[in-house]
C-alpha positions in Angstrom: 119.5 67.1 74.8 117.1 70.1 74.5 119.1 72.5 72.5 121.0 70.3 70.1 118.7 67.3 69.7 115.4 69.1 70.1 113.8 66.2 72.1 110.4 67.1 73.7 110.2 67.8 77.4 108.2 64.6 77.8 111.0 62.5 76.2 111.8 59.6 78.7 115.5 59.1 79.7 117.0 55.7 80.6 115.9 56.0 84.2 112.3 56.5 83.1 112.2 60.2 84.0 111.0 62.7 81.5 113.5 65.4 80.5 111.5 68.1 82.3 111.2 66.0 85.5 115.0 65.4 85.4 115.5 69.2 85.2 113.3 69.7 88.2 114.8 66.8 90.3 118.4 67.5 89.5 118.2 71.2 90.6 116.4 70.3 93.9 118.9 67.5 94.7 121.8 69.9 93.9 120.5 72.5 96.3 120.0 69.8 99.0 123.6 68.7 98.5 125.0 72.2 99.0 122.9 72.5 102.2 124.4 69.3 103.4 127.9 70.9 103.0 126.9 73.4 105.6 125.7 70.7 108.1 128.9 68.7 107.5 131.1 71.8 108.2 129.2 72.6 111.4 130.1 69.1 112.7 133.7 70.3 112.8 133.0 73.2 115.2 135.6 73.1 117.8 138.0 71.1 115.7 139.1 74.0 113.5 140.3 77.4 114.7 137.5 79.8 115.2 138.4 82.4 112.5 138.8 79.8 109.8 135.6 78.0 110.9 133.5 81.2 110.8 135.0 82.3 107.4 134.3 79.0 105.7 130.8 78.7 107.3 129.9 82.2 106.0 131.0 81.2 102.4 129.2 77.8 102.6 126.0 79.4 103.8 126.2 82.0 101.0 126.6 79.2 98.5 123.7 77.3 100.0 121.6 80.4 99.5 122.8 80.8 95.9 122.0 77.2 95.1 118.4 77.9 96.1 118.3 81.1 93.9 119.7 79.0 91.0 117.3 76.1 91.7 114.3 78.4 91.7 115.4 80.5 88.7 116.0 77.5 86.5 113.0 75.4 87.5 110.6 78.3 87.3 111.9 79.3 83.9 111.5 75.7 82.5 108.1 75.4 84.2 106.9 78.6 82.4 108.5 77.6 79.1 107.2 74.0 79.1 103.8 74.5 80.8 104.4 71.1 82.5 104.2 71.0 86.3 106.6 69.3 88.7 105.3 65.8 89.5 106.4 66.3 93.1 104.6 69.7 93.4 107.7 71.7 94.5 108.2 74.2 91.7 106.2 77.4 92.3 105.2 76.2 95.8 107.3 77.3 98.8 105.7 76.5 102.2 106.8 79.0 104.8 107.9 81.6 102.2 106.5 85.2 102.5 107.2 87.4 99.5 108.4 90.9 100.5 106.1 92.6 98.1 103.1 90.9 99.9 104.2 92.0 103.4 103.0 95.1 105.2 105.4 97.8 103.9 106.5 101.1 105.3 108.8 103.1 103.1 109.7 100.2 100.9 108.5 100.3 97.2 107.9 97.3 95.0 110.3 96.9 92.0 110.3 94.4 89.1 113.5 92.3 88.9 115.0 91.6 85.5 115.2 88.8 84.4 112.0 87.9 86.3 113.3 84.5 87.4 116.1 86.1 89.4 113.8 86.9 92.3 111.0 84.9 93.9 107.8 86.1 92.4 109.8 88.3 89.9 109.8 91.2 92.3 111.7 92.8 95.2 111.2 95.8 97.5 113.7 98.6 97.8 114.2 101.5 100.2 115.2 104.9 98.7 115.9 106.7 102.0 115.5 106.6 105.7 114.6 103.3 107.4 112.0 101.1 105.8 110.3 98.0 107.1 108.5 94.9 105.9 106.3 93.0 108.4 104.2 89.9 108.5 102.2 88.1 111.1 103.2 84.5 111.9 100.3 82.2 111.4 101.9 78.8 112.2 102.0 76.6 115.3 104.0 77.7 118.3 107.5 76.3 118.3 111.2 76.9 117.3 111.9 78.1 113.8 114.7 79.2 111.5 114.3 82.4 109.5 115.9 82.8 106.1 116.0 86.4 104.9 116.6 86.6 101.2 118.0 90.1 100.4 120.1 91.8 97.8 123.7 92.7 98.8 124.7 95.4 96.4 128.4 96.4 96.4 127.9 100.2 96.0 127.0 100.6 99.6 126.5 98.8 102.9 122.9 98.7 103.9 121.9 97.9 107.5 119.3 95.4 108.4 117.5 94.5 111.6 115.0 91.7 112.3 112.5 92.1 115.1 110.0 89.6 116.7 107.5 91.9 118.2 109.6 94.3 120.3 112.6 92.0 120.5 115.6 92.5 118.3 116.8 89.0 117.2 119.4 89.9 114.6 121.1 92.7 112.7 123.9 92.9 110.1 125.5 95.1 107.4 125.2 94.2 103.8 128.9 94.4 103.1 129.8 90.9 101.7 132.4 90.9 98.9 130.7 89.0 96.2 132.0 87.9 92.8 129.9 90.0 90.4 129.7 89.9 86.6 127.0 92.5 86.3 126.7 96.1 87.5 126.6 96.2 91.4 123.4 98.2 91.4 121.4 95.4 89.9 118.8 93.5 91.8 119.3 90.1 90.4 120.7 86.6 91.1 124.3 88.0 91.3 123.5 90.1 94.4 120.8 87.9 95.9 122.0 86.8 99.3 120.6 84.9 102.3 120.8 85.6 106.0 120.1 82.6 108.2 118.7 83.3 111.7 118.4 80.1 113.7 116.4 78.9 116.7 113.8 81.5 117.1 110.7 80.9 119.3 107.5 81.9 117.5 103.8 81.9 118.5 100.7 82.5 116.4 100.2 86.2 115.8 103.8 87.2 116.4 104.9 90.0 114.1 108.1 89.5 112.2 109.5 92.8 111.0 112.6 93.5 108.9 114.0 97.0 108.9 116.4 98.1 106.2 118.4 101.3 106.1 120.0 102.0 102.6 123.6 103.3 102.2 124.9 104.9 99.0 123.5 102.9 96.1 122.6 99.9 98.2 118.8 100.0 98.6 118.5 97.5 101.5 116.3 95.5 99.0 114.4 92.4 100.2 113.2 89.4 98.2 111.4 87.2 100.8 111.5 85.8 104.3 111.2 82.0 104.8 110.1 80.5 108.1 111.0 76.8 108.5 110.8 74.5 111.5 114.1 74.3 113.3 116.3 71.5 112.0 114.7 71.4 108.5 
């Protein structure tokens, strides 16, 4: 419609939506559908052998994270190109999301991501050597939350990550996923953007959330953002 027929963004489709609103809505509903696949698979826990269950769950959670990367990249690009906002106020507004470049950094340096839409806010933070950290104070209500850590899993190394709530270590992992890449593995872009889901964390106002990254080889333990969502959402 856009590229061959050159209709305006405000052109109304048969369902009454404008072209631009359809672009926004379809990408949000697509990401929601992929998130539902994860919930459906979790309902089979105990009915499938443990190794197969965990392997499929890891892939589905990766795809759910990639669906959000794609959703945000496409909708933000069209928002910038069209100059027309999302009628539902979602594009460019992400409650609970803390950009890594805006966190309290120690050792990490801010880097531009190319193309800009491949990272939230168009930037990431990377660690050249040693152990770096990015911290933020939680300012929400006390309760149970899920943390989504969006990071870049480069294939030319296996960076090590740790997540702390105050002095308590709540999660750690190695960035050693085998991802299908069509670009150089050292790139910080949508091809290496990956999500780590940390569920059911108790948080209180003022708690410090700190992510530590230790690079390895050409993997810079790069971070995009951390997202804090109420458990179950």
